[in-house]
C-alpha positions in Angstrom: 11.0 -12.9 -0.4 7.4 -12.2 0.6 8.0 -8.6 1.8 5.6 -6.9 4.2 2.7 -9.2 5.1 -0.4 -8.8 7.3 -1.4 -11.5 9.8 -4.8 -11.8 8.2 -6.9 -10.3 5.4 -8.7 -7.0 5.7 -12.1 -8.7 5.2 -13.5 -12.3 5.2 -13.1 -12.4 1.4 -10.3 -12.0 -1.1 -7.0 -13.7 -1.7 -4.2 -14.1 0.8 -1.4 -12.8 -1.4 -0.3 -10.4 1.3 -1.6 -12.2 4.4 -1.0 -15.2 6.6 -3.7 -17.9 7.2 -5.7 -17.3 10.3 -9.1 -18.6 11.5 -10.9 -15.4 12.5 -8.9 -14.6 15.6 -7.8 -11.2 14.4 -9.9 -8.0 13.9 -8.6 -5.7 11.2 -8.6 -1.9 11.5 -7.7 0.4 8.7 -7.3 4.1 7.9 -10.2 3.8 5.4 -12.8 3.4 8.1 -15.3 6.3 8.7 -14.4 6.5 12.4 -10.8 6.7 13.4 -9.6 3.5 15.1 -8.5 3.8 18.8 -4.9 2.7 18.2 -2.2 4.4 16.0 -1.4 3.2 12.5 1.9 2.8 10.8 3.0 3.0 7.1 0.7 0.2 6.0 -2.5 1.9 7.2 -3.6 -1.4 8.8 -3.3 -3.2 12.1 -4.7 -6.4 13.4 -5.8 -7.0 17.0 -6.2 -10.4 18.5 -9.8 -11.1 19.6 -9.1 -14.5 21.3 -6.4 -16.1 23.4 -3.8 -18.1 21.3 -4.7 -16.2 18.1 -2.5 -17.6 15.4 -1.5 -16.9 11.8 0.6 -19.2 9.7 2.9 -18.1 6.8 4.5 -20.3 4.2 8.3 -19.9 4.0 10.3 -20.0 0.8 13.9 -20.1 2.1 13.9 -16.8 4.0 16.8 -16.7 6.5 15.3 -14.1 8.8 12.2 -12.1 9.6 10.9 -9.1 11.5 7.6 -8.7 13.3 6.1 -5.2 13.5 4.0 -4.9 16.6 2.4 -2.3 18.9 3.1 -2.5 22.7 -0.6 -1.8 23.4 -1.7 -1.0 26.9 -3.9 -4.1 27.1 -1.9 -6.3 24.7 -0.1 -9.5 25.6 2.9 -11.4 24.6 3.6 -12.3 20.9 5.8 -15.2 19.8 7.0 -16.7 16.5 7.4 -20.4 16.0 8.9 -22.7 13.3 9.6 -26.4 13.3 7.9 -26.9 16.6 9.9 -24.4 18.6 9.7 -20.8 19.7 12.2 -18.6 17.9 11.6 -15.3 19.6 9.0 -13.5 21.7 8.0 -9.9 22.7 8.3 -8.5 26.2 5.3 -6.1 26.3 5.2 -3.3 28.9 2.1 -1.4 27.7 4.1 1.6 26.6 1.9 2.3 23.6 5.0 2.5 21.3 5.6 0.6 18.1 8.2 -2.1 18.3 10.1 -4.6 16.1 11.0 -8.2 16.8 13.8 -9.6 14.7 14.5 -13.4 14.5 16.5 -15.9 12.6 14.7 -18.7 10.7 16.0 -22.3 10.8 17.2 -23.8 7.5 14.6 -26.0 5.8 11.6 -24.5 7.7 8.4 -24.6 5.6 6.1 -22.5 7.7 6.2 -19.8 10.4 3.5 -19.2 13.1 2.8 -15.8 14.8 0.9 -16.4 18.1 -0.7 -13.9 20.4 -1.1 -15.3 23.9 -4.1 -13.1 24.9 -6.7 -10.7 23.5 -5.9 -7.2 22.5 -2.4 -7.9 21.1 -1.7 -5.7 18.1 0.4 -6.6 15.0 1.3 -4.2 12.2 2.9 -6.8 9.9 5.6 -9.4 9.3 8.6 -8.9 7.0 10.1 -11.9 5.2 12.9 -11.6 2.7 15.4 -13.8 1.1 19.1 -12.9 0.8 19.2 -12.9 -3.0 19.3 -10.5 -5.9 16.0 -9.3 -7.2 13.2 -6.8 -6.8 11.3 -6.5 -3.5 7.9 -5.0 -4.0 5.9 -3.9 -1.0 2.3 -3.0 -1.7 0.7 -1.0 1.1 -2.8 0.3 0.7 -6.3 0.0 2.1 -9.8 0.3 0.6 -11.2 3.9 0.3 -7.8 5.4 1.1 -6.4 8.7 -0.1 -3.4 10.8 0.8 -5.2 12.6 3.7 -6.2 9.3 5.2 -2.7 8.0 5.0 -1.6 11.1 7.0 -3.6 9.7 9.9 -0.7 7.3 10.5 1.3 8.3 13.5 4.3 10.1 12.0 7.0 8.5 14.2 5.7 5.0 13.4 5.3 5.8 9.7 8.9 7.2 9.5 10.5 4.3 11.4 8.8 1.6 9.4 9.4 3.2 6.0 13.1 3.9 7.0 13.5 0.3 7.9 12.2 -0.8 4.5 14.6 1.7 2.8 12.9 1.6 -0.6 14.9 2.8 -3.6 11.7 3.9 -5.3 8.4 5.0 -3.7 5.2 5.0 -5.8 2.2 7.0 -4.8 -0.7 5.5 -6.7 -3.6 7.8 -5.7 -6.2 10.1 -7.1 -9.3 8.1 -7.9 -10.8 8.4 -4.4 -9.8 12.1 -4.3 -11.7 12.7 -7.5 -14.8 11.0 -6.2 -14.7 12.9 -2.9 -14.4 16.2 -4.9 -17.4 15.1 -6.9 -19.5 14.3 -3.8 -18.6 17.6 -2.1 -16.7 15.9 0.7 -13.4 17.5 -0.1 -11.9 20.6 -1.8 -9.0 20.9 -4.3 -6.8 22.8 -1.8 -7.3 19.9 0.7 -6.4 17.4 -1.9 -3.2 19.3 -2.8 -2.2 19.8 0.8 -2.7 16.1 1.7 -0.8 14.7 -1.2 2.0 17.2 -0.9 2.4 16.4 2.8 2.3 12.7 2.2 5.1 12.9 -0.4 7.2 15.1 1.8 6.7 12.9 4.8 7.8 9.8 2.9 10.8 11.6 1.3 11.9 12.8 4.7 11.9 9.2 5.9 14.0 7.9 3.0 15.9 10.9 1.5 17.9 8.8 -1.0 14.8 7.1 -2.4 13.4 8.1 -5.7 9.7 8.8 -6.0 7.0 8.5 -8.6 3.4 9.8 -8.4 1.0 7.8 -10.5 -2.2 9.5 -11.6 -5.7 7.9 -11.6 -7.1 5.9 -14.4 -10.1 7.0 -16.5 -13.2 7.2 -14.3 -16.9 6.8 -15.4 -20.3 6.2 -13.9 -23.4 4.7 -15.4 -25.4 7.0 -17.6 -28.9 7.0 -19.0 -30.3 6.5 -22.5 -27.7 6.3 -25.3 -25.0 7.7 -23.1 -24.2 4.4 -21.4 -21.2 5.7 -19.5 -20.5 9.2 -18.3 -17.1 10.5 -17.4 -16.7 11.5 -13.8 -15.8 15.2 -13.1 -12.6 16.4 -11.5 -10.4 13.9 -13.2 -8.5 16.6 -15.1 -8.1 18.7 -12.0 -6.6 15.9 -10.0 -4.3 14.9 -12.8 -3.0 18.4 -13.2 -2.6 18.8 -9.4 -0.7 15.5 -9.1 1.7 16.4 -11.9 2.4 19.7 -10.4 3.1 18.3 -6.9 5.3 15.5 -8.3 7.5 17.9 -10.2 7.5 20.5 -7.4 8.7 17.8 -4.9 11.3 16.2 -7.1 9.3 13.2 -8.1 8.5 11.7 -11.5 4.9 11.6 -12.7 3.2 8.9 -14.7 -0.1 9.8 -16.5 -1.7 6.4 -16.6 -4.9 8.1 -17.9 -3.1 9.2 -21.1 -1.2 5.9 -21.3 -4.4 3.8 -21.3 -5.9 6.0 -24.1 -7.4 9.0 -22.4 -11.1 9.9 -22.4 -13.3 6.9 -23.3 -10.6 4.3 -22.5 -12.4 2.8 -19.5 -15.5 2.2 -21.7 -13.2 0.1 -24.0 -11.9 -1.7 -20.9 -15.5 -2.4 -19.9 -16.4 -3.8 -23.4 -13.3 -6.0 -23.2 -14.3 -7.4 -19.8 -11.3 -5.9 -18.0 -13.3 -4.0 -15.3 -15.6 -5.1 -12.5 -19.3 -4.2 -12.5 -18.6 -1.3 -10.1 -16.9 0.5 -13.1 -14.0 1.4 -10.8 -11.7 -1.6 -10.2 -10.0 -3.3 -13.1 -10.0 -7.1 -13.1 -6.8 -9.1 -13.0 -6.0 -8.9 -16.7 -6.9 -5.2 -16.7 -4.5 -4.6 -13.8 -1.8 -6.6 -15.7 -2.3 -4.3 -18.7 -2.0 -1.1 -16.7 1.0 -2.5 -14.8 2.7 -3.3 -18.1 2.2 0.3 -19.3 3.9 1.5 -16.1 6.7 -1.0 -16.4 7.4 -0.1 -20.0 7.5 3.6 -19.1 9.9 2.9 -16.2 12.2 0.9 -18.4 12.2 3.5 -21.1 12.9 6.3 -18.6 15.7 4.3 -17.1 17.5 4.2 -20.4 16.7 7.9 -21.1 17.9 9.0 -17.7 21.2 7.2 -18.2 21.7 9.3 -21.3 20.9 12.5 -19.6 22.0 12.2 -15.9 21.8 15.9 -15.1 18.1 16.2 -15.5 16.4 17.0 -12.1 12.9 15.8 -12.9 11.4 13.4 -15.3 7.8 13.1 -16.4 6.8 9.6 -17.5 4.1 9.4 -20.1 3.1 6.8 -22.7 1.4 7.6 -25.9 -2.2 6.2 -26.3 
């Protein structure tokens, strides 16, 4: 199934792999903004608020038998409804309580699309969950630009807990560290703040899903443009963040994957740049670069799965791949 989706993109550009198709009737707000948004966030760190009456978003269906709409009963919000095959399947009954709510509904067999409709302005949607009843892996990717652990802690704890508990993941991945290292470099954060934020985020997530396993994934190699013969200069604080994340992971009963070591250690991002695997900002890998990093993580997970089966009494496991 399509997992957790947003009703629209986070910006006017980019693919819609995680969003429905809307026509500009929704305003996105995220945890990554400099000024905190007026309404609370949930586990995704995003909400969309309708800016026009009859705001609509359409989702393509792939045989999902049911869905769940995550929404906020905002004080000025209106009614939300879901539609398929020309009829209304379910609708919210807002009271303005300010509480996060869910709307579950059944999907008719053979339906090809689903519409989420807000009757008025100010209606708030956190996301839409669509899943098929079939074996396989469900992967929820939740993240916003410029986010770090401390920003994710801005999510209201009761909403965060309820939504994460509903998803009930068997494995939680915390892929953080790059923005933390940059904020340390810029003097906008301190190491003890980074440690406290990541530790609190891991603990909050683990408390919501006690049976779930967890894996902290460290940042990739980080560089900035240099001068003269030194074309690329390694950013500071990368080693400190890596050591901190490893310590927190093992302290909190999680695994740790050192993607920096897996991709080749110091100088590896320069090789990615030379191979055309990184965007011009020298921060974000392109599609093929992401595929390569994802394969390193996948290989390590599969190897660890086999190793753990042979040694089931081990309490913690560090995942690393040789350069």
